[in-house]
TORDREN-438241 format. One record per residue: residue number from 1; x, y, z of N, C-alpha, C in turn. Coordinates in steps of 0.1 Angstrom, whole numbers. Layout:
<nodes>
+-----+-------+-------+-------+-------+-------+-------+-------+-------+-------+
| pos |  n.xx |  n.yy |  n.zz | ca.xx | ca.yy | ca.zz |  c.xx |  c.yy |  c.zz |
+-----+-------+-------+-------+-------+-------+-------+-------+-------+-------+
| NUM |     X |     Y |     Z |     X |     Y |     Z |     X |     Y |     Z |
...
+-----+-------+-------+-------+-------+-------+-------+-------+-------+-------+
</nodes>
This chain:
<nodes>
+-----+-------+-------+-------+-------+-------+-------+-------+-------+-------+
| pos |  n.xx |  n.yy |  n.zz | ca.xx | ca.yy | ca.zz |  c.xx |  c.yy |  c.zz |
+-----+-------+-------+-------+-------+-------+-------+-------+-------+-------+
|   1 |  1052 |   840 |  1160 |  1049 |   856 |  1160 |  1043 |   862 |  1147 |
|   2 |  1033 |   867 |  1146 |  1028 |   873 |  1134 |  1035 |   882 |  1128 |
|   3 |  1030 |   883 |  1116 |  1038 |   893 |  1105 |  1038 |   911 |  1116 |
|   4 |  1049 |   918 |  1117 |  1045 |   932 |  1124 |  1044 |   929 |  1139 |
|   5 |  1046 |   923 |  1143 |  1043 |   919 |  1159 |  1055 |   923 |  1160 |
|   6 |  1057 |   933 |  1174 |  1067 |   940 |  1181 |  1061 |   941 |  1195 |
|   7 |  1069 |   935 |  1203 |  1067 |   938 |  1220 |  1078 |   948 |  1221 |
|   8 |  1079 |   954 |  1231 |  1088 |   963 |  1230 |  1101 |   965 |  1226 |
|   9 |  1115 |   968 |  1230 |  1128 |   967 |  1220 |  1133 |   958 |  1222 |
|  10 |  1128 |   946 |  1224 |  1134 |   931 |  1228 |  1140 |   922 |  1214 |
|  11 |  1150 |   921 |  1209 |  1152 |   914 |  1203 |  1140 |   902 |  1195 |
|  12 |  1135 |   902 |  1185 |  1125 |   892 |  1180 |  1126 |   884 |  1166 |
|  13 |  1122 |   877 |  1163 |  1126 |   872 |  1150 |  1106 |   881 |  1143 |
|  14 |  1112 |   880 |  1126 |  1099 |   885 |  1122 |  1102 |   878 |  1106 |
|  15 |  1087 |   878 |  1102 |  1087 |   873 |  1088 |  1087 |   881 |  1079 |
|  16 |  1092 |   880 |  1065 |  1090 |   891 |  1053 |  1081 |   881 |  1046 |
|  17 |  1072 |   886 |  1042 |  1059 |   879 |  1033 |  1058 |   891 |  1016 |
|  18 |  1060 |   881 |  1009 |  1058 |   892 |   992 |  1049 |   887 |   988 |
|  19 |  1037 |   899 |   985 |  1029 |   900 |   978 |  1031 |   905 |   966 |
|  20 |  1023 |   902 |   954 |  1021 |   911 |   943 |  1015 |   905 |   933 |
|  21 |  1008 |   916 |   925 |   997 |   916 |   915 |   986 |   921 |   923 |
|  22 |   981 |   928 |   919 |   969 |   935 |   924 |   955 |   925 |   922 |
|  23 |   952 |   918 |   912 |   939 |   915 |   915 |   944 |   897 |   921 |
|  24 |   957 |   889 |   919 |   959 |   878 |   914 |   970 |   876 |   927 |
|  25 |   968 |   886 |   939 |   982 |   885 |   949 |   983 |   870 |   955 |
|  26 |   995 |   867 |   954 |  1000 |   854 |   958 |  1012 |   857 |   971 |
|  27 |  1014 |   848 |   977 |  1023 |   846 |   988 |  1035 |   839 |   985 |
|  28 |  1047 |   841 |   990 |  1057 |   838 |   985 |  1060 |   831 |  1001 |
|  29 |  1067 |   821 |  1003 |  1071 |   815 |  1012 |  1077 |   823 |  1025 |
|  30 |  1074 |   825 |  1036 |  1077 |   835 |  1044 |  1097 |   837 |  1046 |
|  31 |  1103 |   845 |  1044 |  1114 |   846 |  1046 |  1122 |   851 |  1061 |
|  32 |  1126 |   847 |  1065 |  1132 |   846 |  1082 |  1138 |   861 |  1082 |
|  33 |  1137 |   870 |  1090 |  1144 |   883 |  1089 |  1146 |   885 |  1102 |
|  34 |  1158 |   883 |  1107 |  1162 |   886 |  1123 |  1161 |   901 |  1125 |
|  35 |  1155 |   907 |  1137 |  1154 |   919 |  1139 |  1158 |   923 |  1155 |
|  36 |  1166 |   932 |  1157 |  1175 |   934 |  1169 |  1169 |   946 |  1178 |
|  37 |  1174 |   949 |  1186 |  1166 |   960 |  1195 |  1173 |   974 |  1191 |
|  38 |  1163 |   985 |  1193 |  1165 |   993 |  1181 |  1158 |  1006 |  1192 |
|  39 |  1163 |  1018 |  1194 |  1160 |  1030 |  1203 |  1148 |  1036 |  1190 |
|  40 |  1148 |  1034 |  1179 |  1136 |  1037 |  1168 |  1125 |  1025 |  1170 |
|  41 |  1117 |  1029 |  1167 |  1101 |  1013 |  1167 |  1104 |  1015 |  1151 |
|  42 |  1101 |   998 |  1150 |  1103 |   990 |  1141 |  1089 |   992 |  1133 |
|  43 |  1093 |   992 |  1120 |  1077 |   989 |  1111 |  1067 |   979 |  1113 |
|  44 |  1057 |   976 |  1116 |  1054 |   966 |  1119 |  1050 |   960 |  1104 |
|  45 |  1036 |   967 |  1095 |  1038 |   962 |  1081 |  1041 |   975 |  1072 |
|  46 |  1046 |   969 |  1063 |  1052 |   976 |  1050 |  1050 |   973 |  1035 |
|  47 |  1042 |   980 |  1028 |  1037 |   976 |  1018 |  1039 |   988 |  1005 |
|  48 |  1052 |   985 |   997 |  1053 |   992 |   985 |  1042 |   990 |   978 |
|  49 |  1041 |  1002 |   971 |  1026 |   998 |   960 |  1033 |  1009 |   947 |
|  50 |  1027 |  1010 |   935 |  1027 |  1017 |   923 |  1016 |  1023 |   924 |
|  51 |  1018 |  1036 |   924 |  1000 |  1050 |   923 |  1007 |  1057 |   912 |
|  52 |   997 |  1062 |   905 |   998 |  1077 |   894 |  1001 |  1085 |   901 |
|  53 |   998 |  1090 |   912 |   999 |  1101 |   916 |  1002 |  1101 |   933 |
|  54 |  1006 |  1113 |   940 |  1004 |  1114 |   953 |   990 |  1118 |   958 |
|  55 |   981 |  1121 |   956 |   970 |  1121 |   955 |   968 |  1107 |   959 |
|  56 |   964 |  1099 |   946 |   963 |  1083 |   948 |   968 |  1077 |   957 |
|  57 |   981 |  1077 |   959 |   989 |  1072 |   967 |   984 |  1076 |   986 |
|  58 |   983 |  1090 |   987 |   980 |  1091 |  1002 |   965 |  1083 |  1001 |
|  59 |   957 |  1081 |   992 |   940 |  1079 |   996 |   942 |  1064 |  1003 |
|  60 |   951 |  1056 |  1005 |   948 |  1045 |  1010 |   958 |  1045 |  1025 |
|  61 |   959 |  1058 |  1029 |   964 |  1057 |  1042 |   958 |  1051 |  1053 |
|  62 |   947 |  1051 |  1051 |   934 |  1042 |  1062 |   933 |  1029 |  1063 |
|  63 |   938 |  1021 |  1050 |   936 |  1011 |  1050 |   946 |  1000 |  1042 |
|  64 |   957 |  1007 |  1036 |   966 |  1000 |  1032 |   965 |   998 |  1013 |
|  65 |   972 |   996 |  1008 |   974 |   995 |   993 |   970 |   985 |   983 |
|  66 |   971 |   968 |   994 |   969 |   959 |   987 |   951 |   957 |   984 |
|  67 |   949 |   952 |   969 |   934 |   951 |   966 |   934 |   967 |   957 |
|  68 |   939 |   976 |   962 |   939 |   986 |   954 |   952 |   989 |   940 |
|  69 |   961 |   988 |   940 |   974 |   987 |   935 |   980 |   974 |   939 |
|  70 |   991 |   977 |   927 |  1001 |   965 |   929 |  1010 |   967 |   938 |
|  71 |  1009 |   956 |   947 |  1019 |   957 |   962 |  1030 |   945 |   963 |
|  72 |  1041 |   949 |   972 |  1048 |   938 |   974 |  1049 |   945 |   992 |
|  73 |  1044 |   935 |  1001 |  1039 |   931 |  1011 |  1052 |   929 |  1023 |
|  74 |  1059 |   937 |  1032 |  1070 |   927 |  1039 |  1069 |   934 |  1053 |
|  75 |  1080 |   934 |  1060 |  1078 |   932 |  1075 |  1084 |   931 |  1082 |
|  76 |  1085 |   941 |  1091 |  1094 |   938 |  1106 |  1114 |   942 |  1101 |
|  77 |  1111 |   953 |  1092 |  1127 |   960 |  1096 |  1123 |   977 |  1091 |
|  78 |  1135 |   987 |  1098 |  1132 |  1000 |  1097 |  1133 |  1001 |  1083 |
|  79 |  1122 |  1003 |  1076 |  1119 |  1009 |  1061 |  1127 |  1024 |  1055 |
|  80 |  1122 |  1029 |  1063 |  1126 |  1045 |  1058 |  1140 |  1048 |  1060 |
|  81 |  1148 |  1040 |  1067 |  1163 |  1039 |  1070 |  1171 |  1034 |  1057 |
|  82 |  1163 |  1019 |  1056 |  1165 |  1013 |  1048 |  1169 |  1017 |  1028 |
|  83 |  1156 |  1023 |  1030 |  1156 |  1029 |  1017 |  1168 |  1042 |  1015 |
|  84 |  1169 |  1048 |  1028 |  1181 |  1054 |  1023 |  1196 |  1050 |  1021 |
|  85 |  1192 |  1040 |  1026 |  1206 |  1031 |  1022 |  1207 |  1025 |  1008 |
|  86 |  1193 |  1022 |  1004 |  1196 |  1018 |   993 |  1199 |  1028 |   981 |
|  87 |  1193 |  1041 |   989 |  1197 |  1053 |   980 |  1211 |  1054 |   976 |
|  88 |  1219 |  1051 |   990 |  1229 |  1058 |   993 |  1237 |  1046 |   984 |
|  89 |  1237 |  1034 |   983 |  1242 |  1023 |   975 |  1241 |  1023 |   961 |
|  90 |  1230 |  1030 |   956 |  1229 |  1033 |   940 |  1234 |  1044 |   936 |
|  91 |  1233 |  1056 |   945 |  1235 |  1069 |   936 |  1246 |  1074 |   944 |
|  92 |  1254 |  1068 |   953 |  1263 |  1075 |   960 |  1260 |  1090 |   965 |
|  93 |  1245 |  1092 |   972 |  1245 |  1104 |   980 |  1246 |  1097 |   992 |
|  94 |  1253 |  1107 |  1003 |  1254 |  1098 |  1013 |  1240 |  1099 |  1025 |
|  95 |  1238 |  1093 |  1030 |  1228 |  1089 |  1037 |  1221 |  1101 |  1046 |
|  96 |  1233 |  1112 |  1050 |  1231 |  1121 |  1060 |  1224 |  1129 |  1050 |
|  97 |  1232 |  1133 |  1035 |  1225 |  1143 |  1027 |  1209 |  1142 |  1026 |
|  98 |  1202 |  1126 |  1025 |  1194 |  1121 |  1019 |  1181 |  1128 |  1033 |
|  99 |  1192 |  1121 |  1046 |  1181 |  1123 |  1055 |  1180 |  1143 |  1057 |
| 100 |  1189 |  1148 |  1055 |  1188 |  1162 |  1055 |  1179 |  1170 |  1050 |
| 101 |  1179 |  1165 |  1033 |  1169 |  1169 |  1025 |  1156 |  1166 |  1024 |
| 102 |  1154 |  1154 |  1038 |  1140 |  1152 |  1040 |  1133 |  1143 |  1038 |
| 103 |  1143 |  1128 |  1033 |  1141 |  1119 |  1023 |  1137 |  1109 |  1029 |
| 104 |  1129 |  1098 |  1029 |  1123 |  1099 |  1021 |  1109 |  1104 |  1026 |
| 105 |  1103 |  1116 |  1018 |  1093 |  1123 |  1021 |  1077 |  1118 |  1020 |
| 106 |  1071 |  1120 |  1031 |  1058 |  1118 |  1031 |  1048 |  1123 |  1023 |
| 107 |  1040 |  1115 |  1018 |  1028 |  1123 |  1014 |  1013 |  1123 |  1023 |
| 108 |  1013 |  1113 |  1033 |  1003 |  1114 |  1044 |  1005 |  1105 |  1056 |
| 109 |  1002 |  1112 |  1065 |  1005 |  1106 |  1078 |   988 |  1107 |  1088 |
| 110 |   987 |  1094 |  1097 |   982 |  1095 |  1104 |   981 |  1086 |  1118 |
| 111 |   985 |  1090 |  1129 |   988 |  1082 |  1139 |  1001 |  1072 |  1133 |
| 112 |  1000 |  1057 |  1132 |  1008 |  1047 |  1134 |  1009 |  1045 |  1121 |
| 113 |   999 |  1052 |  1108 |   999 |  1047 |  1095 |  1004 |  1063 |  1087 |
| 114 |  1016 |  1056 |  1080 |  1022 |  1064 |  1069 |  1025 |  1064 |  1052 |
| 115 |  1022 |  1073 |  1048 |  1025 |  1071 |  1030 |  1036 |  1075 |  1026 |
| 116 |  1046 |  1073 |  1027 |  1058 |  1077 |  1014 |  1059 |  1077 |  1001 |
| 117 |  1070 |  1087 |   999 |  1075 |  1083 |   984 |  1086 |  1081 |   983 |
| 118 |  1089 |  1070 |   975 |  1103 |  1067 |   969 |  1107 |  1079 |   960 |
| 119 |  1119 |  1083 |   964 |  1125 |  1093 |   952 |  1131 |  1089 |   941 |
| 120 |  1126 |  1099 |   928 |  1126 |  1094 |   916 |  1141 |  1089 |   910 |
| 121 |  1151 |  1093 |   917 |  1163 |  1085 |   919 |  1163 |  1075 |   919 |
| 122 |  1161 |  1071 |   930 |  1158 |  1054 |   936 |  1149 |  1047 |   928 |
| 123 |  1139 |  1050 |   924 |  1128 |  1046 |   913 |  1139 |  1042 |   902 |
| 124 |  1143 |  1051 |   900 |  1149 |  1045 |   885 |  1161 |  1041 |   888 |
| 125 |  1166 |  1043 |   899 |  1179 |  1031 |   899 |  1177 |  1017 |   905 |
| 126 |  1167 |  1012 |   908 |  1158 |  1001 |   911 |  1155 |   995 |   895 |
| 127 |  1148 |  1003 |   892 |  1144 |   999 |   883 |  1149 |   992 |   872 |
| 128 |  1164 |   998 |   870 |  1175 |   994 |   862 |  1183 |   982 |   866 |
| 129 |  1182 |   978 |   878 |  1189 |   965 |   882 |  1188 |   951 |   874 |
| 130 |  1199 |   946 |   877 |  1200 |   934 |   873 |  1201 |   920 |   882 |
| 131 |  1202 |   908 |   884 |  1207 |   903 |   889 |  1218 |   906 |   899 |
| 132 |  1229 |   907 |   888 |  1241 |   909 |   897 |  1242 |   919 |   906 |
| 133 |  1236 |   932 |   901 |  1238 |   942 |   907 |  1224 |   937 |   921 |
| 134 |  1214 |   933 |   920 |  1211 |   932 |   935 |  1217 |   923 |   942 |
| 135 |  1225 |   914 |   937 |  1234 |   904 |   946 |  1245 |   914 |   954 |
| 136 |  1250 |   927 |   944 |  1260 |   936 |   953 |  1250 |   943 |   962 |
| 137 |  1238 |   946 |   957 |  1234 |   962 |   966 |  1227 |   955 |   981 |
| 138 |  1223 |   938 |   976 |  1221 |   932 |   991 |  1234 |   928 |  1001 |
| 139 |  1245 |   927 |   989 |  1252 |   927 |  1001 |  1259 |   940 |  1012 |
| 140 |  1257 |   952 |  1001 |  1260 |   963 |  1011 |  1250 |   968 |  1021 |
| 141 |  1237 |   963 |  1016 |  1225 |   968 |  1026 |  1233 |   959 |  1037 |
| 142 |  1235 |   946 |  1037 |  1235 |   939 |  1046 |  1245 |   941 |  1055 |
| 143 |  1258 |   946 |  1049 |  1273 |   953 |  1055 |  1268 |   965 |  1063 |
| 144 |  1258 |   978 |  1059 |  1252 |   983 |  1063 |  1246 |   985 |  1078 |
| 145 |  1235 |   970 |  1074 |  1229 |   967 |  1089 |  1238 |   965 |  1096 |
| 146 |  1245 |   957 |  1093 |  1255 |   951 |  1104 |  1266 |   962 |  1107 |
| 147 |  1267 |   972 |  1102 |  1276 |   984 |  1111 |  1268 |   988 |  1122 |
| 148 |  1250 |   986 |  1119 |  1244 |   991 |  1127 |  1238 |   985 |  1138 |
| 149 |  1244 |   973 |  1137 |  1243 |   961 |  1148 |  1232 |   954 |  1145 |
| 150 |  1227 |   958 |  1134 |  1214 |   951 |  1129 |  1222 |   934 |  1119 |
| 151 |  1213 |   925 |  1119 |  1212 |   910 |  1115 |  1205 |   909 |  1100 |
| 152 |  1211 |   910 |  1091 |  1202 |   904 |  1080 |  1209 |   889 |  1070 |
| 153 |  1204 |   878 |  1066 |  1206 |   873 |  1058 |  1208 |   877 |  1041 |
| 154 |  1216 |   870 |  1043 |  1219 |   870 |  1023 |  1204 |   869 |  1020 |
| 155 |  1196 |   861 |  1019 |  1185 |   854 |  1008 |  1178 |   864 |  1012 |
| 156 |  1171 |   871 |  1027 |  1160 |   877 |  1028 |  1166 |   894 |  1022 |
| 157 |  1177 |   897 |  1023 |  1181 |   908 |  1012 |  1182 |   912 |  1000 |
| 158 |  1184 |   898 |   991 |  1181 |   896 |   980 |  1168 |   895 |   976 |
| 159 |  1160 |   888 |   984 |  1145 |   885 |   981 |  1137 |   900 |   981 |
| 160 |  1141 |   910 |   992 |  1129 |   923 |   994 |  1137 |   930 |   981 |
| 161 |  1150 |   933 |   977 |  1157 |   941 |   968 |  1151 |   936 |   956 |
| 162 |  1148 |   925 |   951 |  1140 |   918 |   945 |  1130 |   919 |   938 |
| 163 |  1121 |   920 |   946 |  1107 |   924 |   948 |  1105 |   938 |   944 |
| 164 |  1110 |   946 |   952 |  1108 |   962 |   952 |  1113 |   966 |   940 |
| 165 |  1126 |   962 |   934 |  1130 |   964 |   919 |  1123 |   961 |   909 |
| 166 |  1117 |   950 |   911 |  1105 |   945 |   903 |  1093 |   954 |   902 |
| 167 |  1093 |   958 |   914 |  1077 |   969 |   910 |  1083 |   985 |   907 |
| 168 |  1093 |   986 |   910 |  1098 |   993 |   902 |  1097 |   998 |   890 |
| 169 |  1100 |   987 |   889 |  1104 |   984 |   866 |  1087 |   988 |   861 |
| 170 |  1079 |   984 |   869 |  1066 |   982 |   867 |  1059 |   999 |   870 |
| 171 |  1067 |  1006 |   879 |  1061 |  1018 |   880 |  1066 |  1027 |   871 |
| 172 |  1079 |  1025 |   868 |  1087 |  1035 |   859 |  1081 |  1030 |   844 |
| 173 |  1079 |  1017 |   840 |  1071 |  1016 |   827 |  1056 |  1023 |   823 |
| 174 |  1052 |  1023 |   836 |  1038 |  1030 |   836 |  1039 |  1046 |   838 |
| 175 |  1050 |  1052 |   842 |  1049 |  1066 |   842 |  1048 |  1071 |   857 |
| 176 |  1044 |  1059 |   866 |  1042 |  1060 |   884 |  1048 |  1063 |   892 |
| 177 |  1046 |  1064 |   902 |  1054 |  1069 |   913 |  1055 |  1051 |   924 |
| 178 |  1069 |  1052 |   930 |  1065 |  1042 |   940 |  1064 |  1043 |   953 |
| 179 |  1058 |  1038 |   962 |  1052 |  1044 |   972 |  1057 |  1034 |   982 |
| 180 |  1054 |  1035 |   994 |  1055 |  1030 |  1007 |  1042 |  1035 |  1017 |
| 181 |  1035 |  1023 |  1020 |  1023 |  1025 |  1033 |  1034 |  1016 |  1045 |
| 182 |  1033 |  1024 |  1053 |  1038 |  1019 |  1067 |  1025 |  1019 |  1078 |
| 183 |  1024 |  1007 |  1086 |  1012 |  1008 |  1098 |  1020 |   999 |  1107 |
+-----+-------+-------+-------+-------+-------+-------+-------+-------+-------+
</nodes>
């Protein structure tokens, strides 16, 4: 199955590919990420990226940020829900409070494509994590997904959080925002 293929709501296996560095993108060995049935639609392609502002971030809506901005490309998980769970784990703000506040906030939408901004609080938290904290967050995220009837292995959870936190450091150091493109 190719990255992002999702037929109906049946349980399937997907792959997570990690890409970074704007001009010199490289692929890390795909990570097996198991998905299960959901009432919500699964994201097919997920690219976290660093951009100087919302206007710049929104400009990649049609084709995605890879090649334009530094990116981390992932696939086949409910990224909006996961981001809220990461913020709950790092800041203590409840998932429901974040959801009610409109997080994660969309900066552009068109059909199946969307660009949203990762909150400044979560960006700062992810930018400041070390390997020990990544492992703790991965365990917490795995536990929360398990409570929702989903399965996530330890290594993919750590790898995803590591790659996103590295990108958050870049954004934080440059005074930019961290965004996510979903198609």
